[in-house]
C-alpha positions in Angstrom: -26.2 -5.4 68.5 -26.9 -4.4 72.0 -24.8 -5.9 74.7 -27.7 -6.2 77.1 -29.9 -8.2 74.7 -26.9 -10.4 73.7 -26.2 -11.2 77.4 -29.9 -12.0 77.9 -29.7 -14.4 74.9 -26.6 -16.1 76.4 -28.4 -16.5 79.7 -31.4 -18.1 78.1 -29.6 -21.5 78.0 -29.0 -21.3 81.8 -27.5 -19.3 84.6 -23.9 -18.0 84.2 -21.3 -16.0 86.0 -20.2 -12.7 84.6 -16.8 -14.2 83.6 -18.6 -17.0 81.7 -20.8 -14.5 79.9 -17.8 -12.4 78.8 -16.0 -15.5 77.5 -19.1 -16.7 75.6 -19.7 -13.2 74.2 -16.1 -12.9 73.0 -16.1 -16.3 71.4 -19.3 -15.7 69.5 -19.5 -12.0 68.8 -16.4 -10.2 70.1 -13.7 -11.2 67.6 -13.1 -7.6 66.6 -14.3 -6.0 69.8 -14.1 -8.1 73.0 -16.1 -6.9 75.9 -14.4 -5.4 78.9 -15.2 -6.9 82.3 -16.6 -3.6 83.4 -19.1 -3.6 80.5 -20.3 -7.0 81.5 -20.8 -6.2 85.1 -22.3 -2.7 84.5 -24.7 -4.3 82.0 -25.6 -7.1 84.4 -26.2 -4.5 87.1 -28.6 -2.6 84.8 -30.4 -5.8 83.8 -30.7 -6.7 87.5 -32.1 -3.3 88.4 -34.6 -3.5 85.5 -35.8 -7.0 86.4 -34.4 -8.7 83.3 -32.1 -11.0 85.3 -31.9 -12.2 88.9 -29.1 -13.5 91.1 -29.1 -17.2 91.0 -26.5 -18.1 93.7 -23.1 -17.0 94.9 -20.1 -19.2 94.9 -16.7 -18.6 96.5 -13.9 -18.2 94.0 -10.2 -17.7 94.1 -10.9 -14.0 94.6 -14.2 -12.3 95.3 -17.4 -14.3 95.4 -18.9 -15.1 92.0 -22.5 -14.3 91.4 -24.5 -16.4 89.0 -27.2 -14.7 87.0 -30.3 -16.1 85.4 -32.8 -14.6 83.0 -36.2 -13.7 84.3 -39.6 -14.0 82.5 -39.4 -10.3 81.8 -36.0 -10.8 80.3 -37.2 -13.6 78.1 -40.1 -11.4 76.9 -37.6 -8.5 76.2 -35.3 -10.8 74.3 -38.1 -12.2 72.2 -39.3 -8.7 71.3 -35.8 -7.7 70.3 -35.1 -10.9 68.3 -38.4 -10.6 66.3 -38.1 -6.8 65.6 -36.4 -6.0 62.4 -33.4 -3.7 62.5 -33.8 -0.3 61.1 -32.1 -0.2 57.7 -29.5 2.6 58.1 -29.0 4.2 54.7 -26.5 6.7 56.0 -27.8 9.4 53.8 -25.1 11.8 54.7 -21.9 10.1 55.9 -18.5 11.5 56.9 -17.0 10.5 53.5 -19.5 12.6 51.6 -18.8 15.5 53.9 -15.1 15.2 53.3 -15.6 15.2 49.5 -17.8 18.3 49.6 -15.5 20.1 52.0 -12.5 19.3 49.7 -14.4 20.8 46.7 -15.4 23.9 48.7 -11.8 24.5 49.7 -10.3 23.7 46.3 -8.5 20.6 47.6 -8.4 17.3 45.6 -11.6 15.3 46.2 -10.1 12.7 43.8 -7.2 12.2 46.3 -9.7 11.7 49.1 -11.6 9.1 47.1 -8.4 7.4 46.0 -7.1 7.1 49.6 -10.5 5.8 50.8 -10.6 3.3 48.0 -7.2 2.0 48.9 -8.3 1.7 52.6 -11.4 -0.2 51.6 -9.5 -2.6 49.4 -6.9 -3.3 52.1 -9.7 -4.0 54.6 -11.4 -6.3 52.0 -8.2 -8.2 51.5 -7.8 -8.6 55.3 -11.4 -9.9 55.6 -11.0 -12.2 52.7 -7.9 -13.8 54.4 -9.8 -14.0 57.7 -12.7 -15.8 55.9 -10.4 -18.6 54.7 -9.3 -19.5 58.2 -12.5 -18.8 60.2 -15.4 -21.0 61.2 -18.8 -20.5 59.6 -19.8 -17.8 62.1 -16.7 -15.8 61.3 -17.2 -16.4 57.5 -20.7 -15.0 57.8 -19.5 -11.9 59.7 -16.8 -11.3 57.1 -19.2 -11.7 54.2 -21.5 -9.1 55.8 -18.7 -6.6 56.1 -17.4 -7.4 52.6 -20.8 -6.7 51.1 -21.0 -3.4 52.8 -17.5 -2.5 51.7 -18.4 -3.5 48.1 -21.4 -1.1 48.2 -19.1 1.6 49.5 -16.7 1.0 46.6 -19.5 1.3 44.1 -20.4 4.7 45.7 -16.7 5.8 45.6 -16.6 5.0 41.9 -19.9 6.7 41.1 -18.8 9.8 43.1 -15.5 9.9 41.3 -17.3 9.8 38.0 -19.6 12.7 39.1 -17.0 14.9 40.7 -17.0 17.6 37.9 -20.8 17.8 38.2 -20.6 18.0 42.0 -17.9 20.6 41.8 -20.2 22.8 39.6 -23.0 22.5 42.2 -20.7 23.3 45.1 -19.1 26.3 43.2 -21.9 27.7 41.1 
């Protein structure tokens, strides 16, 4: 998810201040990673420079003046293109965990221990997400389901790799 396109999507319903955008982003998408104010304003500055948003008034506030931003026609076009373009499926053909397993085998360390520790970390994260699902709203439940499905796939890979460690060891140490 790109922050700039997400902010454009939030602006599509009407002009907002940077503070309002941060709050809306954090409520909808930032449960695990809320935006920093600096990210919001640097992104808005870039969108303004690129013609995706425009200033839509300035209001005095308790501190500095608050600029209101509105999406432009170019911003709407950019958002529409992003929304209708499929995400590139990322198969992660060579991930860090695979690298750790091979390096463990190359150095005569226990690849089984690495897989066991990773399995325990995955299961702990899955328990945490399952608890979170039971108390969250529908959006949070869907986010947790997405993460859980990925973790389940990782667990299948961990089990398959554990079952093939002897064969992999022979290929690494011919």
